[in-house]
C-alpha positions as CSV (number, residue, x, y, z in Angstrom):
1,M,68.4,20.4,126.4
2,E,65.7,19.6,129.1
3,A,62.2,19.3,127.8
4,E,61.0,22.2,130.0
5,E,63.6,24.6,128.8
6,E,62.6,26.8,125.9
7,E,65.2,27.8,123.3
8,R,65.5,31.5,123.5
9,P,65.0,33.2,120.1
10,M,68.0,35.0,118.6
11,E,68.2,38.6,119.9
12,R,68.4,41.4,117.5
13,G,72.0,42.6,117.5
14,F,72.9,46.2,116.9
15,V,75.8,48.6,117.1
16,V,75.6,51.9,119.0
17,W,78.5,53.9,117.8
18,L,79.3,56.7,120.2
19,T,81.5,59.3,118.4
20,G,82.8,62.6,119.8
21,L,85.8,64.5,121.0
22,P,88.2,63.0,123.5
23,A,86.7,63.5,127.1
24,S,83.3,64.2,125.7
25,G,81.7,61.4,127.8
26,K,81.6,58.5,125.3
27,T,83.1,55.9,127.7
28,T,81.0,57.1,130.7
29,I,77.8,56.8,128.6
30,A,78.9,53.4,127.1
31,R,79.5,51.9,130.6
32,E,76.2,53.1,131.9
33,L,74.3,52.0,128.8
34,E,76.0,48.6,129.1
35,R,74.7,48.2,132.7
36,E,71.2,49.2,131.7
37,L,71.1,46.8,128.7
38,R,72.5,43.9,130.8
39,D,69.9,44.6,133.5
40,R,67.3,44.2,130.7
41,G,68.7,40.7,129.9
42,L,70.6,41.6,126.7
43,R,74.0,40.3,125.7
44,V,76.2,43.4,125.5
45,E,79.8,44.1,124.6
46,V,81.5,47.5,124.9
47,M,84.3,48.3,122.5
48,D,86.1,51.3,124.1
49,G,88.6,52.9,121.7
50,D,91.5,53.0,124.2
51,E,91.0,49.5,125.4
52,V,90.6,48.0,121.9
53,R,93.6,49.9,120.7
54,Q,95.7,48.0,123.3
55,G,94.7,44.6,122.0
56,L,93.4,44.8,118.5
57,S,95.3,47.8,117.2
58,R,98.5,48.1,119.2
59,D,100.5,48.1,116.0
60,L,98.8,51.4,114.9
61,G,99.6,55.0,115.5
62,F,97.3,58.1,115.2
63,S,97.8,59.1,111.5
64,K,94.6,59.4,109.5
65,E,95.4,56.1,107.8
66,D,96.0,54.3,111.1
67,R,92.9,55.8,112.6
68,E,90.9,54.4,109.6
69,K,92.4,51.0,110.1
70,H,91.6,51.0,113.8
71,A,88.0,52.1,113.1
72,M,87.6,49.4,110.4
73,R,88.9,46.7,112.8
74,V,86.5,47.8,115.5
75,A,83.7,47.9,112.9
76,Y,84.5,44.4,111.7
77,V,84.4,42.9,115.2
78,S,81.2,44.9,116.0
79,K,79.5,43.6,112.9
80,L,80.3,40.0,113.8
81,L,79.0,40.5,117.3
82,A,75.9,42.2,116.2
83,R,75.2,39.6,113.6
84,N,75.2,37.1,116.5
85,G,72.6,38.9,118.6
86,V,74.9,41.1,120.7
87,A,74.2,44.7,121.5
88,V,77.5,46.4,120.8
89,I,78.4,49.7,122.2
90,V,81.4,51.4,120.5
91,A,83.0,54.4,122.3
92,L,85.5,55.6,119.6
93,I,86.4,59.1,118.7
94,S,86.3,58.1,115.0
95,P,86.9,61.7,113.9
96,Y,86.4,61.4,110.2
97,R,82.9,61.5,108.7
98,S,84.0,59.3,105.7
99,F,85.0,56.5,108.1
100,R,81.7,56.6,109.9
101,E,79.8,56.6,106.6
102,A,81.7,53.6,105.3
103,I,81.0,51.8,108.6
104,R,77.3,52.7,108.4
105,R,77.1,51.2,104.9
106,D,78.7,47.9,106.2
107,I,76.7,47.4,109.4
108,K,73.0,46.7,109.1
109,D,71.9,48.0,112.5
110,F,74.3,50.9,112.9
111,I,73.2,53.7,115.2
112,E,75.4,56.7,115.1
113,V,75.3,58.7,118.3
114,Y,77.1,62.0,118.5
115,V,78.3,62.7,122.0
116,K,78.5,66.5,121.6
117,C,80.6,68.6,123.9
118,P,82.6,71.8,123.2
119,V,86.3,71.3,123.0
120,E,86.9,73.8,125.8
121,E,84.7,71.7,128.2
122,C,86.4,68.5,127.0
123,A,89.8,70.1,127.8
124,R,88.6,71.1,131.2
125,R,87.3,67.6,132.0
126,D,90.3,65.8,130.5
127,P,91.2,63.2,133.2
128,K,94.5,62.2,131.4
129,G,95.8,65.7,130.7
130,L,96.1,65.0,127.0
131,Y,94.6,68.3,125.9
132,A,97.2,70.3,127.8
133,R,100.0,68.1,126.4
134,A,98.6,68.5,122.8
135,L,98.3,72.3,123.3
136,A,102.0,72.3,124.4
137,G,102.9,70.5,121.2
138,E,103.8,67.2,122.9
139,I,101.1,65.2,121.2
140,P,100.8,65.5,117.4
141,D,97.6,64.6,115.6
142,F,95.4,65.1,118.7
143,T,91.7,65.3,117.7
144,G,90.2,68.6,118.6
145,V,93.5,70.4,119.0
146,N,95.8,69.8,116.0
147,D,93.7,67.2,114.1
148,P,90.1,67.8,113.0
149,Y,86.9,66.2,114.3
150,E,84.2,66.2,111.7
151,E,80.8,66.4,113.4
152,P,78.2,63.9,112.1
153,E,75.8,65.4,109.7
154,N,72.8,63.0,110.3
155,P,73.4,61.0,113.5
156,E,70.5,59.0,114.8
157,L,70.9,60.8,118.1
158,V,72.8,63.7,119.6
159,L,73.7,63.6,123.3
160,D,74.8,67.0,124.5
161,T,76.9,66.2,127.6
162,L,77.4,69.9,128.5
163,A,73.6,70.3,128.9
164,E,72.6,66.7,129.9
165,S,73.7,64.5,132.8
166,T,75.0,61.0,132.1
167,R,71.7,59.7,133.3
168,E,69.7,62.0,131.0
169,S,71.9,61.0,128.0
170,V,71.5,57.3,128.7
171,D,67.7,57.6,129.3
172,K,67.4,59.5,126.0
173,L,69.4,56.7,124.2
174,L,67.4,54.0,125.9
175,S,64.1,55.7,124.9
176,W,65.3,56.0,121.2
177,L,66.4,52.3,121.2
178,S,63.0,51.3,122.6
179,K,61.0,53.3,120.1
180,K,63.0,51.8,117.2
181,G,62.3,48.2,118.5
182,Y,65.9,47.4,119.5
183,L,64.8,46.6,123.1
184,D,61.9,44.3,122.0
185,G,62.2,41.1,124.0
186,A,64.3,42.7,126.7
187,T,63.2,41.7,130.2
188,R,62.4,45.1,131.5
């Protein structure tokens, strides 16, 4: 290391866990938050449920047991990243409260964010047509249609994507992170 270079102190890693119904806006918020945090000089990793499932959990289906395994795998990787100073943004339906509570107990800086949106609006927005297929009986165990979504009881933050724009939701989340000290040391 050159003498004039300063060693940068370890950043405080954390996990923002965006949970909500399919098509509620989790991935959209995750990607915008990622951009904002990178612009502030933070190291960031997004773990999108659909993308991670293709690599880390391609052997799993959508039964309750498989969803739990998937969530626990995502949580494990998130914990490792956060422990090493990475801001981790998880966009994962994670429909069962017990899974999220177990993850909260395991990850020190776990921030549960409920991306709230009525199922009717999610079905209207649905870019993949999955709600229509689930309603037609083509997709079993589809969260919000024929499989439950258990709303968080005490999330750190609720983002109402029916009432708020993506920008408003991300600004609300950034403000919360800043107030709680997670953005201390960020460049902006």
